[in-house]
SEGUDREN-40922 format. One record per residue: residue in one letter; y, z, x negated of N, C-alpha, C in turn. Coordinates in steps of 0.001 Angstrom, whole numbers, plus 500000, padded with zeros to 6 digits. Example, Ala and Ser with C-alpha at 12.3 -4.5 7.8 and 13.67 -1.06 7.14 Angstrom:
SEGUDREN-40922
<node><residuo>A</residuo><n_py>494310</n_py><n_pz>507800</n_pz><n_px>486810</n_px><ca_py>495500</ca_py><ca_pz>507800</ca_pz><ca_px>487700</ca_px><c_py>496700</c_py><c_pz>507800</c_pz><c_px>486800</c_px></node>
<node><residuo>S</residuo><n_py>497750</n_py><n_pz>507080</n_pz><n_px>487150</n_px><ca_py>498940</ca_py><ca_pz>507140</ca_pz><ca_px>486330</ca_px><c_py>500030</c_py><c_pz>507870</c_pz><c_px>487100</c_px></node>
//
This chain:
SEGUDREN-40922
<node><residuo>M</residuo><n_py>503845</n_py><n_pz>359857</n_pz><n_px>208320</n_px><ca_py>503434</ca_py><ca_pz>359277</ca_pz><ca_px>209592</ca_px><c_py>502655</c_py><c_pz>360317</c_pz><c_px>210392</c_px></node>
<node><residuo>P</residuo><n_py>502877</n_py><n_pz>360343</n_pz><n_px>211700</n_px><ca_py>502094</ca_py><ca_pz>361267</ca_pz><ca_px>212527</ca_px><c_py>500607</c_py><c_pz>360902</c_pz><c_px>212488</c_px></node>
<node><residuo>T</residuo><n_py>499785</n_py><n_pz>361919</n_pz><n_px>212633</n_px><ca_py>498338</ca_py><ca_pz>361719</ca_pz><ca_px>212651</ca_px><c_py>497829</c_py><c_pz>362005</c_pz><c_px>214047</c_px></node>
<node><residuo>R</residuo><n_py>496832</n_py><n_pz>361227</n_pz><n_px>214473</n_px><ca_py>496271</ca_py><ca_pz>361397</ca_pz><ca_px>215805</ca_px><c_py>494770</c_py><c_pz>361166</c_pz><c_px>215714</c_px></node>
<node><residuo>N</residuo><n_py>494014</n_py><n_pz>361995</n_pz><n_px>216388</n_px><ca_py>492567</ca_py><ca_pz>361795</ca_pz><ca_px>216461</ca_px><c_py>492249</c_py><c_pz>360959</c_pz><c_px>217689</c_px></node>
<node><residuo>V</residuo><n_py>491372</n_py><n_pz>359981</n_pz><n_px>217522</n_px><ca_py>490953</ca_py><ca_pz>359144</ca_pz><ca_px>218644</ca_px><c_py>489437</c_py><c_pz>359069</c_pz><c_px>218667</c_px></node>
<node><residuo>V</residuo><n_py>488891</n_py><n_pz>358878</n_pz><n_px>219851</n_px><ca_py>487449</ca_py><ca_pz>358728</ca_pz><ca_px>220004</ca_px><c_py>487162</c_py><c_pz>357247</c_pz><c_px>220202</c_px></node>
<node><residuo>L</residuo><n_py>486270</n_py><n_pz>356705</n_pz><n_px>219388</n_px><ca_py>485904</ca_py><ca_pz>355293</ca_pz><ca_px>219449</ca_px><c_py>484456</c_py><c_pz>355151</c_pz><c_px>219871</c_px></node>
<node><residuo>T</residuo><n_py>484170</n_py><n_pz>354040</n_pz><n_px>220508</n_px><ca_py>482767</ca_py><ca_pz>353737</ca_pz><ca_px>220798</ca_px><c_py>482118</c_py><c_pz>353252</c_pz><c_px>219501</c_px></node>
<node><residuo>E</residuo><n_py>480812</n_py><n_pz>353202</n_pz><n_px>219494</n_px><ca_py>480117</ca_py><ca_pz>352695</ca_pz><ca_px>218309</ca_px><c_py>480499</c_py><c_pz>351247</c_pz><c_px>218047</c_px></node>
<node><residuo>R</residuo><n_py>480648</n_py><n_pz>350486</n_pz><n_px>219092</n_px><ca_py>481034</ca_py><ca_pz>349074</ca_pz><ca_px>218953</ca_px><c_py>482405</c_py><c_pz>348950</c_pz><c_px>218302</c_px></node>
<node><residuo>Q</residuo><n_py>483360</n_py><n_pz>349770</n_pz><n_px>218759</n_px><ca_py>484702</ca_py><ca_pz>349733</ca_pz><ca_px>218184</ca_px><c_py>484679</c_py><c_pz>350152</c_pz><c_px>216715</c_px></node>
<node><residuo>E</residuo><n_py>483929</n_py><n_pz>351184</n_pz><n_px>216410</n_px><ca_py>483806</ca_py><ca_pz>351647</ca_pz><ca_px>215023</ca_px><c_py>483190</c_py><c_pz>350559</c_pz><c_px>214150</c_px></node>
<node><residuo>S</residuo><n_py>482181</n_py><n_pz>349879</n_pz><n_px>214665</n_px><ca_py>481542</ca_py><ca_pz>348794</ca_pz><ca_px>213907</ca_px><c_py>482521</c_py><c_pz>347652</c_pz><c_px>213656</c_px></node>
<node><residuo>L</residuo><n_py>483321</n_py><n_pz>347329</n_pz><n_px>214646</n_px><ca_py>484310</ca_py><ca_pz>346266</ca_pz><ca_px>214480</ca_px><c_py>485328</c_py><c_pz>346645</c_pz><c_px>213411</c_px></node>
<node><residuo>I</residuo><n_py>485829</n_py><n_pz>347857</n_pz><n_px>213479</n_px><ca_py>486792</ca_py><ca_pz>348318</ca_pz><ca_px>212477</ca_px><c_py>486175</c_py><c_pz>348257</c_pz><c_px>211089</c_px></node>
<node><residuo>E</residuo><n_py>484975</n_py><n_pz>348756</n_pz><n_px>210972</n_px><ca_py>484285</ca_py><ca_pz>348751</ca_pz><ca_px>209674</ca_px><c_py>484098</c_py><c_pz>347328</c_pz><c_px>209160</c_px></node>
<node><residuo>A</residuo><n_py>483710</n_py><n_pz>346413</n_pz><n_px>210028</n_px><ca_py>483510</ca_py><ca_pz>345021</ca_pz><ca_px>209613</ca_px><c_py>484825</c_py><c_pz>344395</c_pz><c_px>209153</c_px></node>
<node><residuo>L</residuo><n_py>485912</n_py><n_pz>344686</n_pz><n_px>209850</n_px><ca_py>487207</ca_py><ca_pz>344130</ca_pz><ca_px>209460</ca_px><c_py>487674</c_py><c_pz>344673</c_pz><c_px>208114</c_px></node>
<node><residuo>V</residuo><n_py>487427</n_py><n_pz>345950</n_pz><n_px>207880</n_px><ca_py>487785</ca_py><ca_pz>346546</ca_pz><ca_px>206586</ca_px><c_py>486893</c_py><c_pz>345976</c_pz><c_px>205486</c_px></node>
<node><residuo>Q</residuo><n_py>485599</n_py><n_pz>345895</n_pz><n_px>205740</n_px><ca_py>484660</ca_py><ca_pz>345371</ca_pz><ca_px>204741</ca_px><c_py>484957</c_py><c_pz>343914</c_pz><c_px>204398</c_px></node>
<node><residuo>S</residuo><n_py>485482</n_py><n_pz>343170</n_pz><n_px>205354</n_px><ca_py>485789</ca_py><ca_pz>341756</ca_pz><ca_px>205101</ca_px><c_py>486979</c_py><c_pz>341598</c_pz><c_px>204161</c_px></node>
<node><residuo>G</residuo><n_py>487730</n_py><n_pz>342666</n_pz><n_px>203976</n_px><ca_py>488910</ca_py><ca_pz>342614</ca_pz><ca_px>203128</ca_px><c_py>490171</c_py><c_pz>342231</c_pz><c_px>203875</c_px></node>
<node><residuo>R</residuo><n_py>490018</n_py><n_pz>341951</n_pz><n_px>205126</n_px><ca_py>491183</ca_py><ca_pz>341555</ca_pz><ca_px>205926</ca_px><c_py>492156</c_py><c_pz>342720</c_pz><c_px>206092</c_px></node>
<node><residuo>Y</residuo><n_py>491616</n_py><n_pz>343916</n_pz><n_px>206195</n_px><ca_py>492427</ca_py><ca_pz>345129</ca_pz><ca_px>206297</ca_px><c_py>491962</c_py><c_pz>346098</c_pz><c_px>205224</c_px></node>
<node><residuo>Q</residuo><n_py>492883</n_py><n_pz>346926</n_pz><n_px>204734</n_px><ca_py>492520</ca_py><ca_pz>347876</ca_pz><ca_px>203683</ca_px><c_py>491810</c_py><c_pz>349104</c_pz><c_px>204230</c_px></node>
<node><residuo>N</residuo><n_py>492128</n_py><n_pz>349472</n_pz><n_px>205474</n_px><ca_py>491513</ca_py><ca_pz>350674</ca_pz><ca_px>206042</ca_px><c_py>491585</c_py><c_pz>350635</c_pz><c_px>207569</c_px></node>
<node><residuo>A</residuo><n_py>490961</n_py><n_pz>351629</n_pz><n_px>208186</n_px><ca_py>490903</ca_py><ca_pz>351689</ca_pz><ca_px>209650</ca_px><c_py>492291</c_py><c_pz>351825</c_pz><c_px>210269</c_px></node>
<node><residuo>S</residuo><n_py>493178</n_py><n_pz>352541</n_pz><n_px>209603</n_px><ca_py>494532</ca_py><ca_pz>352710</ca_pz><ca_px>210142</ca_px><c_py>495241</c_py><c_pz>351374</c_pz><c_px>210288</c_px></node>
<node><residuo>E</residuo><n_py>495065</n_py><n_pz>350488</n_pz><n_px>209308</n_px><ca_py>495683</ca_py><ca_pz>349163</ca_pz><ca_px>209406</ca_px><c_py>495142</c_py><c_pz>348392</c_pz><c_px>210607</c_px></node>
<node><residuo>V</residuo><n_py>493848</n_py><n_pz>348496</n_pz><n_px>210836</n_px><ca_py>493238</ca_py><ca_pz>347804</ca_pz><ca_px>211972</ca_px><c_py>493825</c_py><c_pz>348334</c_pz><c_px>213275</c_px></node>
<node><residuo>L</residuo><n_py>493901</n_py><n_pz>349645</n_pz><n_px>213399</n_px><ca_py>494415</ca_py><ca_pz>350240</ca_pz><ca_px>214633</ca_px><c_py>495898</c_py><c_pz>349943</c_pz><c_px>214829</c_px></node>
<node><residuo>R</residuo><n_py>496681</n_py><n_pz>349956</n_pz><n_px>213759</n_px><ca_py>498102</ca_py><ca_pz>349615</ca_pz><ca_px>213888</ca_px><c_py>498274</c_py><c_pz>348170</c_pz><c_px>214346</c_px></node>
<node><residuo>E</residuo><n_py>497455</n_py><n_pz>347264</n_pz><n_px>213793</n_px><ca_py>497511</ca_py><ca_pz>345864</ca_pz><ca_px>214226</ca_px><c_py>497157</c_py><c_pz>345749</c_pz><c_px>215710</c_px></node>
<node><residuo>G</residuo><n_py>496142</n_py><n_pz>346483</n_pz><n_px>216129</n_px><ca_py>495768</ca_py><ca_pz>346482</ca_pz><ca_px>217546</ca_px><c_py>496908</c_py><c_pz>346966</c_pz><c_px>218425</c_px></node>
<node><residuo>L</residuo><n_py>497595</n_py><n_pz>348007</n_pz><n_px>217989</n_px><ca_py>498726</ca_py><ca_pz>348521</ca_pz><ca_px>218765</ca_px><c_py>499886</c_py><c_pz>347532</c_pz><c_px>218788</c_px></node>
<node><residuo>R</residuo><n_py>500105</n_py><n_pz>346813</n_pz><n_px>217679</n_px><ca_py>501145</ca_py><ca_pz>345774</ca_pz><ca_px>217682</ca_px><c_py>500815</c_py><c_pz>344692</c_pz><c_px>218706</c_px></node>
<node><residuo>L</residuo><n_py>499544</n_py><n_pz>344319</n_pz><n_px>218785</n_px><ca_py>499133</ca_py><ca_pz>343308</ca_pz><ca_px>219762</ca_px><c_py>499326</c_py><c_pz>343808</c_pz><c_px>221192</c_px></node>
<node><residuo>V</residuo><n_py>498981</n_py><n_pz>345065</n_pz><n_px>221436</n_px><ca_py>499177</ca_py><ca_pz>345645</ca_pz><ca_px>222771</ca_px><c_py>500668</c_py><c_pz>345674</c_pz><c_px>223108</c_px></node>
<node><residuo>E</residuo><n_py>501486</n_py><n_pz>346089</n_pz><n_px>222142</n_px><ca_py>502928</ca_py><ca_pz>346135</ca_pz><ca_px>222370</ca_px><c_py>503475</c_py><c_pz>344745</c_pz><c_px>222690</c_px></node>
<node><residuo>S</residuo><n_py>503038</n_py><n_pz>343756</n_pz><n_px>221944</n_px><ca_py>503471</ca_py><ca_pz>342375</ca_pz><ca_px>222172</ca_px><c_py>503072</c_py><c_pz>341906</c_pz><c_px>223566</c_px></node>
<node><residuo>R</residuo><n_py>501836</n_py><n_pz>342208</n_pz><n_px>223959</n_px><ca_py>501364</ca_py><ca_pz>341818</ca_pz><ca_px>225290</ca_px><c_py>502165</c_py><c_pz>342525</c_pz><c_px>226380</c_px></node>
<node><residuo>E</residuo><n_py>502464</n_py><n_pz>343795</n_pz><n_px>226182</n_px><ca_py>503241</ca_py><ca_pz>344547</ca_pz><ca_px>227172</ca_px><c_py>504640</c_py><c_pz>343954</c_pz><c_px>227329</c_px></node>
<node><residuo>I</residuo><n_py>505264</n_py><n_pz>343573</n_pz><n_px>226221</n_px><ca_py>506592</ca_py><ca_pz>342961</ca_pz><ca_px>226270</ca_px><c_py>506533</c_py><c_pz>341641</c_pz><c_px>227026</c_px></node>
<node><residuo>E</residuo><n_py>505527</n_py><n_pz>340821</n_pz><n_px>226725</n_px><ca_py>505377</ca_py><ca_pz>339532</ca_pz><ca_px>227404</ca_px><c_py>505125</c_py><c_pz>339724</c_pz><c_px>228898</c_px></node>
<node><residuo>E</residuo><n_py>504289</n_py><n_pz>340691</n_pz><n_px>229254</n_px><ca_py>504021</ca_py><ca_pz>340960</ca_pz><ca_px>230674</ca_px><c_py>505284</c_py><c_pz>341434</c_pz><c_px>231381</c_px></node>
<node><residuo>A</residuo><n_py>506101</n_py><n_pz>342250</n_pz><n_px>230710</n_px><ca_py>507354</ca_py><ca_pz>342717</ca_pz><ca_px>231306</ca_px><c_py>508305</c_py><c_pz>341542</c_pz><c_px>231530</c_px></node>
<node><residuo>R</residuo><n_py>508347</n_py><n_pz>340607</n_pz><n_px>230580</n_px><ca_py>509193</ca_py><ca_pz>339416</ca_pz><ca_px>230745</ca_px><c_py>508724</c_py><c_pz>338574</c_pz><c_px>231932</c_px></node>
<node><residuo>K</residuo><n_py>507408</n_py><n_pz>338398</n_pz><n_px>232041</n_px><ca_py>506867</ca_py><ca_pz>337619</ca_pz><ca_px>233159</ca_px><c_py>507183</c_py><c_pz>338293</c_pz><c_px>234487</c_px></node>
<node><residuo>L</residuo><n_py>507018</n_py><n_pz>339607</n_pz><n_px>234537</n_px><ca_py>507297</ca_py><ca_pz>340347</ca_pz><ca_px>235767</ca_px><c_py>508769</c_py><c_pz>340226</c_pz><c_px>236150</c_px></node>
<node><residuo>E</residuo><n_py>509652</n_py><n_pz>340321</n_pz><n_px>235167</n_px><ca_py>511081</ca_py><ca_pz>340178</ca_pz><ca_px>235447</ca_px><c_py>511393</c_py><c_pz>338774</c_pz><c_px>235960</c_px></node>
<node><residuo>A</residuo><n_py>510755</n_py><n_pz>337753</n_pz><n_px>235383</n_px><ca_py>510964</ca_py><ca_pz>336377</ca_pz><ca_px>235849</ca_px><c_py>510485</c_py><c_pz>336220</c_pz><c_px>237287</c_px></node>
<node><residuo>L</residuo><n_py>509347</n_py><n_pz>336830</n_pz><n_px>237622</n_px><ca_py>508843</ca_py><ca_pz>336769</ca_pz><ca_px>238998</ca_px><c_py>509787</c_py><c_pz>337475</c_pz><c_px>239965</c_px></node>
<node><residuo>R</residuo><n_py>510276</n_py><n_pz>338640</n_pz><n_px>239558</n_px><ca_py>511213</ca_py><ca_pz>339373</ca_pz><ca_px>240419</ca_px><c_py>512488</c_py><c_pz>338567</c_pz><c_px>240647</c_px></node>
<node><residuo>S</residuo><n_py>512974</n_py><n_pz>337957</n_pz><n_px>239575</n_px><ca_py>514181</ca_py><ca_pz>337142</ca_pz><ca_px>239680</ca_px><c_py>513948</c_py><c_pz>335940</c_pz><c_px>240596</c_px></node>
<node><residuo>A</residuo><n_py>512802</n_py><n_pz>335276</n_pz><n_px>240440</n_px><ca_py>512482</ca_py><ca_pz>334121</ca_pz><ca_px>241289</ca_px><c_py>512337</c_py><c_pz>334547</c_pz><c_px>242745</c_px></node>
<node><residuo>A</residuo><n_py>511730</n_py><n_pz>335706</n_pz><n_px>242977</n_px><ca_py>511583</ca_py><ca_pz>336202</ca_pz><ca_px>244349</ca_px><c_py>512953</c_py><c_pz>336496</c_pz><c_px>244953</c_px></node>
<node><residuo>Q</residuo><n_py>513829</n_py><n_pz>337093</n_pz><n_px>244152</n_px><ca_py>515182</ca_py><ca_pz>337383</ca_pz><ca_px>244636</ca_px><c_py>515942</c_py><c_pz>336090</c_pz><c_px>244922</c_px></node>
<node><residuo>D</residuo><n_py>515800</n_py><n_pz>335104</n_pz><n_px>244029</n_px><ca_py>516445</ca_py><ca_pz>333804</ca_pz><ca_px>244254</ca_px><c_py>515933</c_py><c_pz>333170</c_pz><c_px>245545</c_px></node>
<node><residuo>G</residuo><n_py>514625</n_py><n_pz>333248</n_pz><n_px>245763</n_px><ca_py>514037</ca_py><ca_pz>332684</ca_pz><ca_px>246977</ca_px><c_py>514512</c_py><c_pz>333390</c_pz><c_px>248226</c_px></node>
<node><residuo>A</residuo><n_py>514577</n_py><n_pz>334720</n_pz><n_px>248163</n_px><ca_py>515045</ca_py><ca_pz>335486</ca_pz><ca_px>249319</ca_px><c_py>516509</c_py><c_pz>335176</c_pz><c_px>249616</c_px></node>
<node><residuo>S</residuo><n_py>517305</n_py><n_pz>335049</n_pz><n_px>248566</n_px><ca_py>518725</ca_py><ca_pz>334720</ca_pz><ca_px>248757</ca_px><c_py>518881</c_py><c_pz>333327</c_pz><c_px>249354</c_px></node>
<node><residuo>A</residuo><n_py>518096</n_py><n_pz>332372</n_pz><n_px>248857</n_px><ca_py>518148</ca_py><ca_pz>331009</ca_pz><ca_px>249402</ca_px><c_py>517734</c_py><c_pz>331011</c_pz><c_px>250870</c_px></node>
<node><residuo>F</residuo><n_py>516721</n_py><n_pz>331799</n_pz><n_px>251201</n_px><ca_py>516276</ca_py><ca_pz>331897</ca_pz><ca_px>252594</ca_px><c_py>517391</c_py><c_pz>332459</c_pz><c_px>253467</c_px></node>
<node><residuo>D</residuo><n_py>518054</n_py><n_pz>333513</n_pz><n_px>252970</n_px><ca_py>519156</ca_py><ca_pz>334115</ca_pz><ca_px>253728</ca_px><c_py>520281</c_py><c_pz>333117</c_pz><c_px>253981</c_px></node>
<node><residuo>R</residuo><n_py>520473</n_py><n_pz>332176</n_pz><n_px>253056</n_px><ca_py>521513</ca_py><ca_pz>331148</ca_pz><ca_px>253207</ca_px><c_py>520985</c_py><c_pz>329927</c_pz><c_px>253959</c_px></node>
<node><residuo>A</residuo><n_py>519773</n_py><n_pz>330026</n_pz><n_px>254458</n_px><ca_py>519108</ca_py><ca_pz>328929</ca_pz><ca_px>255182</ca_px><c_py>518928</c_py><c_pz>327694</c_pz><c_px>254298</c_px></node>
<node><residuo>E</residuo><n_py>518721</n_py><n_pz>327927</n_pz><n_px>253010</n_px><ca_py>518474</ca_py><ca_pz>326837</ca_pz><ca_px>252065</ca_px><c_py>516971</c_py><c_pz>326744</c_pz><c_px>251818</c_px></node>
<node><residuo>F</residuo><n_py>516287</n_py><n_pz>326145</n_pz><n_px>252752</n_px><ca_py>514842</ca_py><ca_pz>325979</ca_pz><ca_px>252604</ca_px><c_py>514418</c_py><c_pz>324711</c_pz><c_px>253315</c_px></node>
<node><residuo>K</residuo><n_py>513213</n_py><n_pz>324292</n_pz><n_px>253029</n_px><ca_py>512678</ca_py><ca_pz>323064</ca_pz><ca_px>253605</ca_px><c_py>511461</c_py><c_pz>323438</c_pz><c_px>254439</c_px></node>
<node><residuo>E</residuo><n_py>511356</n_py><n_pz>322872</n_pz><n_px>255616</n_px><ca_py>510197</ca_py><ca_pz>323119</ca_pz><ca_px>256475</ca_px><c_py>509227</c_py><c_pz>321951</c_pz><c_px>256367</c_px></node>
<node><residuo>F</residuo><n_py>507942</n_py><n_pz>322260</n_pz><n_px>256478</n_px><ca_py>506891</ca_py><ca_pz>321245</ca_pz><ca_px>256384</ca_px><c_py>506034</c_py><c_pz>321299</c_pz><c_px>257638</c_px></node>
<node><residuo>A</residuo><n_py>505601</n_py><n_pz>320126</n_pz><n_px>258074</n_px><ca_py>504804</ca_py><ca_pz>320019</ca_pz><ca_px>259297</ca_px><c_py>503439</c_py><c_pz>320672</c_pz><c_px>259134</c_px></node>
<node><residuo>D</residuo><n_py>502874</n_py><n_pz>320561</n_pz><n_px>257928</n_px><ca_py>501547</ca_py><ca_pz>321133</ca_pz><ca_px>257701</ca_px><c_py>501344</c_py><c_pz>321371</c_pz><c_px>256203</c_px></node>
<node><residuo>A</residuo><n_py>500189</n_py><n_pz>321937</n_pz><n_px>255881</n_px><ca_py>499897</ca_py><ca_pz>322287</ca_pz><ca_px>254488</ca_px><c_py>499848</c_py><c_pz>321064</c_pz><c_px>253585</c_px></node>
<node><residuo>S</residuo><n_py>499338</n_py><n_pz>319951</n_pz><n_px>254087</n_px><ca_py>499250</ca_py><ca_pz>318755</ca_pz><ca_px>253243</ca_px><c_py>500639</c_py><c_pz>318229</c_pz><c_px>252889</c_px></node>
<node><residuo>A</residuo><n_py>501583</n_py><n_pz>318356</n_pz><n_px>253781</n_px><ca_py>502957</ca_py><ca_pz>317938</ca_pz><ca_px>253484</ca_px><c_py>503567</c_py><c_pz>318842</c_pz><c_px>252413</c_px></node>
<node><residuo>L</residuo><n_py>503288</n_py><n_pz>320127</n_pz><n_px>252509</n_px><ca_py>503759</ca_py><ca_pz>321073</ca_pz><ca_px>251496</ca_px><c_py>503153</c_py><c_pz>320743</c_pz><c_px>250137</c_px></node>
<node><residuo>L</residuo><n_py>501842</n_py><n_pz>320510</n_pz><n_px>250112</n_px><ca_py>501171</ca_py><ca_pz>320187</ca_pz><ca_px>248852</ca_px><c_py>501707</c_py><c_pz>318896</c_pz><c_px>248246</c_px></node>
<node><residuo>A</residuo><n_py>501977</n_py><n_pz>317908</n_pz><n_px>249074</n_px><ca_py>502540</ca_py><ca_pz>316649</ca_pz><ca_px>248580</ca_px><c_py>503916</c_py><c_pz>316889</c_pz><c_px>247962</c_px></node>
<node><residuo>H</residuo><n_py>504709</n_py><n_pz>317728</n_pz><n_px>248597</n_px><ca_py>506034</ca_py><ca_pz>318061</ca_pz><ca_px>248071</ca_px><c_py>505907</c_py><c_pz>318781</c_pz><c_px>246724</c_px></node>
<node><residuo>L</residuo><n_py>504993</n_py><n_pz>319740</n_pz><n_px>246641</n_px><ca_py>504791</ca_py><ca_pz>320476</ca_pz><ca_px>245388</ca_px><c_py>504297</c_py><c_pz>319557</c_pz><c_px>244280</c_px></node>
<node><residuo>D</residuo><n_py>503393</n_py><n_pz>318644</n_pz><n_px>244614</n_px><ca_py>502916</ca_py><ca_pz>317669</ca_pz><ca_px>243628</ca_px><c_py>504058</c_py><c_pz>316797</c_pz><c_px>243123</c_px></node>
<node><residuo>A</residuo><n_py>504930</n_py><n_pz>316390</n_pz><n_px>244022</n_px><ca_py>506075</ca_py><ca_pz>315562</ca_pz><ca_px>243631</ca_px><c_py>507014</c_py><c_pz>316336</c_pz><c_px>242710</c_px></node>
<node><residuo>L</residuo><n_py>507231</n_py><n_pz>317609</n_pz><n_px>243018</n_px><ca_py>508066</ca_py><ca_pz>318441</ca_pz><ca_px>242149</ca_px><c_py>507442</c_py><c_pz>318572</c_pz><c_px>240764</c_px></node>
<node><residuo>A</residuo><n_py>506139</n_py><n_pz>318820</n_pz><n_px>240728</n_px><ca_py>505444</ca_py><ca_pz>318961</ca_pz><ca_px>239446</ca_px><c_py>505499</c_py><c_pz>317660</c_pz><c_px>238653</c_px></node>
<node><residuo>A</residuo><n_py>505320</n_py><n_pz>316540</n_pz><n_px>239324</n_px><ca_py>505343</ca_py><ca_pz>315236</ca_pz><ca_px>238651</ca_px><c_py>506729</c_py><c_pz>314922</c_pz><c_px>238096</c_px></node>
<node><residuo>S</residuo><n_py>507755</n_py><n_pz>315402</n_pz><n_px>238773</n_px><ca_py>509122</ca_py><ca_pz>315132</ca_pz><ca_px>238321</ca_px><c_py>509537</c_py><c_pz>316052</c_pz><c_px>237180</c_px></node>
<node><residuo>G</residuo><n_py>508725</n_py><n_pz>317074</n_pz><n_px>236931</n_px><ca_py>509060</ca_py><ca_pz>318031</ca_pz><ca_px>235882</ca_px><c_py>509989</c_py><c_pz>319124</c_pz><c_px>236354</c_px></node>
<node><residuo>A</residuo><n_py>510275</n_py><n_pz>319160</n_pz><n_px>237643</n_px><ca_py>511170</ca_py><ca_pz>320175</ca_pz><ca_px>238190</ca_px><c_py>510546</c_py><c_pz>321567</c_pz><c_px>238138</c_px></node>
<node><residuo>V</residuo><n_py>509227</n_py><n_pz>321612</n_pz><n_px>238232</n_px><ca_py>508508</ca_py><ca_pz>322888</ca_pz><ca_px>238155</ca_px><c_py>507246</c_py><c_pz>322685</c_pz><c_px>237335</c_px></node>
<node><residuo>E</residuo><n_py>506737</n_py><n_pz>323796</n_pz><n_px>236781</n_px><ca_py>505468</ca_py><ca_pz>323725</ca_pz><ca_px>236061</ca_px><c_py>504324</c_py><c_pz>323810</c_pz><c_px>237040</c_px></node>
<node><residuo>K</residuo><n_py>503292</n_py><n_pz>323046</n_pz><n_px>236778</n_px><ca_py>502120</ca_py><ca_pz>323053</ca_pz><ca_px>237652</ca_px><c_py>501202</c_py><c_pz>324190</c_pz><c_px>237297</c_px></node>
//
């Protein structure tokens, strides 16, 4: 495995030491690898969310181009419509 030197704060070092001492991890490398797995997982989830937002934005822009949209007289009418959609389960609140 490749080796890398990293600089940790005292707080981070104390956390690693406590996790190793608790027996949850055998050594500092295990703690850091677990941390990197969590970061990787979060990055993947954020990329999925971003792609979903981009797709929804593209769908909305395409619907607008096709004149498939609803106009509302005021903000309260829009909010009432959104509440109705959420209540019907059509969208997440």
